[in-house]
Each structure stands twice: as structure tokens, then as C-alpha cells.
C-alpha positions as CSV (number, residue, x, y, z in Angstrom):
1,X,149.0,109.9,97.0
2,X,148.6,107.6,93.8
3,X,149.4,106.7,90.3
4,X,148.0,109.5,88.6
5,X,149.1,112.1,90.9
6,X,152.6,110.0,90.3
7,X,151.7,110.8,86.8
8,X,151.4,114.3,87.1
9,X,154.1,115.0,89.1
10,X,156.5,113.0,86.3
11,X,154.8,115.2,83.9
12,X,155.1,118.2,86.4
13,X,159.3,117.9,86.4
14,X,159.3,118.9,82.8
15,X,156.2,121.2,82.6
16,X,155.1,122.3,86.2
17,X,157.9,121.6,88.4
18,X,158.1,125.0,90.2
19,X,154.8,124.5,91.7
20,X,156.5,121.4,93.3
21,X,159.4,122.4,94.0
22,X,158.7,125.2,97.0
23,X,158.5,122.5,99.4
24,X,161.7,122.6,101.9
25,X,164.1,119.7,100.5
26,X,167.6,119.1,101.1
27,X,170.3,120.6,98.9
28,X,170.2,118.7,95.4
29,X,173.6,116.5,94.7
30,X,175.5,116.7,91.5
31,X,176.2,119.4,89.0
32,X,172.8,118.4,86.9
33,X,170.8,118.4,90.0
34,X,172.0,122.0,91.2
35,X,171.5,123.6,88.0
36,X,167.8,122.8,88.3
37,X,167.9,123.7,92.1
38,X,169.8,126.8,90.7
39,X,166.3,127.5,87.8
40,X,164.1,126.8,90.3
41,X,165.1,129.4,92.8
42,X,165.2,131.8,90.1
43,X,161.9,131.1,88.7
44,X,160.3,131.6,92.2
45,X,162.5,134.6,92.9
46,X,161.5,136.1,89.5
47,X,157.7,135.5,90.0
48,X,158.1,137.6,93.4
49,X,158.9,140.7,91.3
50,X,155.9,143.1,90.2
51,X,157.3,142.6,86.6
52,X,158.9,139.6,86.1
53,X,162.0,139.3,83.3
54,X,160.2,137.2,80.6
55,X,163.6,135.7,79.6
56,X,162.4,132.1,78.7
57,X,164.2,129.4,81.2
58,X,165.0,126.3,79.9
59,X,164.8,122.8,82.3
60,X,166.7,120.0,80.4
61,X,165.4,116.7,80.9
62,X,169.0,115.9,82.3
63,X,168.6,118.7,85.3
64,X,164.8,117.3,85.9
65,X,165.5,113.8,85.8
66,X,169.2,114.6,88.1
67,X,166.8,116.6,90.4
68,X,164.2,114.5,91.4
69,X,166.5,111.0,91.4
70,X,168.7,113.2,94.1
71,X,166.1,113.5,96.7
72,X,166.2,117.2,96.7
73,X,162.0,116.7,95.6
74,X,159.9,114.0,98.1
75,X,158.3,111.8,95.6
76,X,154.9,110.4,96.5
77,X,154.3,107.4,98.5
78,X,155.2,104.0,96.9
79,X,156.8,105.9,94.0
80,X,160.7,105.3,93.3
81,X,163.1,105.6,90.1
82,X,161.6,108.4,88.0
83,X,162.2,109.2,84.4
84,X,160.9,111.8,82.4
85,X,161.0,112.2,78.8
86,X,159.9,115.3,76.7
87,X,159.4,115.5,73.1
88,X,157.3,118.2,71.3
89,X,154.7,118.3,73.5
90,X,154.6,114.7,74.8
91,X,155.7,113.7,78.0
92,X,156.5,110.1,79.1
93,X,157.3,109.0,82.9
94,X,158.5,105.9,83.7
95,X,158.9,105.2,87.1
96,X,158.9,102.1,89.9
97,X,154.9,101.8,91.6
98,X,154.5,100.1,94.8
99,X,150.8,100.2,94.3
100,X,150.0,98.7,98.0
101,X,151.8,101.7,99.5
102,X,150.0,104.0,96.9
103,X,146.2,102.5,97.9
104,X,147.5,102.2,101.5
105,X,146.9,98.2,101.2
106,X,142.7,98.7,100.6
107,X,141.9,95.6,99.0
108,X,139.3,96.5,96.3
109,X,136.6,94.6,95.7
110,X,136.2,95.4,92.2
111,X,138.2,93.3,90.0
112,X,138.8,96.4,87.5
113,X,141.5,97.5,90.4
114,X,143.1,94.2,90.4
115,X,145.9,94.8,88.6
116,X,146.8,97.8,91.0
117,X,148.5,95.8,93.4
118,X,152.0,95.2,94.3
119,X,155.6,96.2,92.5
120,X,155.3,97.3,89.3
121,X,157.2,99.4,86.4
122,X,154.8,102.2,85.2
123,X,154.7,104.2,81.6
124,X,152.9,107.0,81.9
125,X,152.6,108.8,78.4
126,X,150.8,112.2,78.2
127,X,150.7,115.3,76.0
128,X,151.2,118.5,78.0
129,X,151.4,122.5,77.5
130,X,151.2,125.6,79.7
131,X,149.6,128.7,78.6
132,X,148.0,132.1,80.2
133,X,149.4,131.0,83.7
134,X,147.6,127.0,83.7
135,X,149.1,123.9,82.9
136,X,147.0,121.0,80.6
137,X,147.8,117.2,80.7
138,X,146.4,114.5,79.2
139,X,146.8,111.3,79.7
140,X,147.1,109.2,76.3
141,X,148.3,105.6,78.1
142,X,149.6,104.1,81.2
143,X,151.2,100.9,81.0
144,X,151.8,98.4,83.7
145,X,154.8,96.0,83.0
146,X,154.4,96.5,79.0
147,X,150.9,95.8,79.0
148,X,148.4,98.6,78.4
149,X,146.1,99.6,81.3
150,X,142.0,99.6,79.9
151,X,141.1,103.1,80.0
152,X,138.0,102.0,81.9
153,X,140.0,100.2,84.8
154,X,142.5,103.4,84.7
155,X,139.3,105.6,85.3
156,X,137.9,103.9,87.9
157,X,141.4,103.7,89.8
158,X,141.3,107.7,89.4
159,X,137.8,108.1,90.7
160,X,138.4,105.8,93.7
161,X,142.0,106.8,94.8
162,X,143.0,110.1,93.4
163,X,139.6,112.3,93.0
164,X,139.1,112.2,96.7
165,X,142.2,113.7,97.6
166,X,142.7,115.7,94.3
167,X,139.7,116.6,92.5
168,X,141.8,118.8,90.1
169,X,143.5,115.3,88.5
170,X,142.4,112.9,86.1
171,X,142.9,111.6,82.5
172,X,142.7,115.2,81.4
173,X,143.7,117.6,84.5
174,X,144.3,121.8,84.5
175,X,146.5,123.1,86.9
176,X,147.0,126.4,88.2
177,X,150.8,127.2,87.4
178,X,152.6,129.5,89.9
179,X,155.5,131.4,90.2
180,X,153.6,133.7,87.4
181,X,154.6,131.0,84.4
182,X,152.4,132.0,81.9
183,X,153.4,129.1,79.5
184,X,155.7,125.9,79.5
185,X,156.4,124.4,76.3
186,X,157.7,120.9,75.8
187,X,160.3,120.6,73.3
188,X,163.2,118.3,72.3
189,X,164.5,116.7,76.0
190,X,163.8,120.0,77.4
191,X,160.7,122.5,78.6
192,X,160.8,125.9,78.2
193,X,159.1,128.6,80.3
194,X,158.3,132.0,80.4
195,X,157.3,134.4,83.3
196,X,155.0,137.5,82.9
């Protein structure tokens, strides 16, 4: 896995989590994490119906963060302490990233990739939404230890470490949503999911 995958997972925690949550995982601990787990189970079961109930399911930021940090959702290698915040179409994911694990300790010869080594605090700011069964994520900026990563370096990193494994991910990602999710709208510290 890599930073773009981690960023997309961070965003997915608010907007596309049911697609990621279908892995077999231990039961979430804590009331907010358990609430999230129940909502994900509802979304999955509802998506199996011929005519899913279109009543919106609201996933709160508290539930999402509790769920991912409970260990119920396996994080990509090298990613720790994820915190996601959503406000009116914008999603920010803060996390700690061990880039040596992410890049599998390969030493890049290009100086543009030199900043992607060691353990750092990373913030990924995006705009995200889902409509007609497709989720859209645009990465506005990536900060490493409060320093913005130049777009050219980010694109180079994505091309080198992300695209070979996840061709659908990048600065602009288009992700097919599962479980018959038709729309996902990021609001104030919550995302509203509608299935059809």
C-alpha cells in the first residue's frame, strides 16, 4: 500500500467505507465503533436486496474514527493513527505514515522522492462525493510534517508506488461504490449514504 491508497482509505472511511469494510475483521470495540459496525452490516445486507431500502444511513465522524482505530479495519502497511474529518464535501485525513514500510524500503534515485522516507505526520485534504454509484475523490493537497508536498513530487510518487498496484488511484480517483450505494454526501462531520 502507499500514501495515495492511505489517503483514499482515509477518505473512504467517510464516503466509501462499505467497500473496504467487507474484509473479515475482528469485532469493533467501544460503543461508537460498534455502532459503525452495525451500520456497515445494515448497508451490506440492504445492498443484497432486490430493492434496497433508500432510507439514508448516516455515518458520523465519531463512529468512523472509532471504528478504524479499533483495529476492526486493517490499515495499509505503514499507516497508523488515522483521524478523518468531513465538512461539506471536503474530507481531511490525518495519519502517521512510515514511508519506509509503504515503499518497502526501496531507495528512490530521483530526488523528488527523497521526502517520502522515514516516519512522518501526514495530512491529506480532499474533496469527495459519490453519485450514481461512483465515488469521486480529488486530492487538494498533501502535507508532510506541516510542509506541503509539491504536486510534481506527489504525482511522481503516485506514478512510482501507487499506479502499478492501484491504477484507479491518483490525484483524481474514480471508485465504483459497492453494496448498491447510489450516493454519498459529505456533510458537517458525517456522510449520508443512500442505496438504490
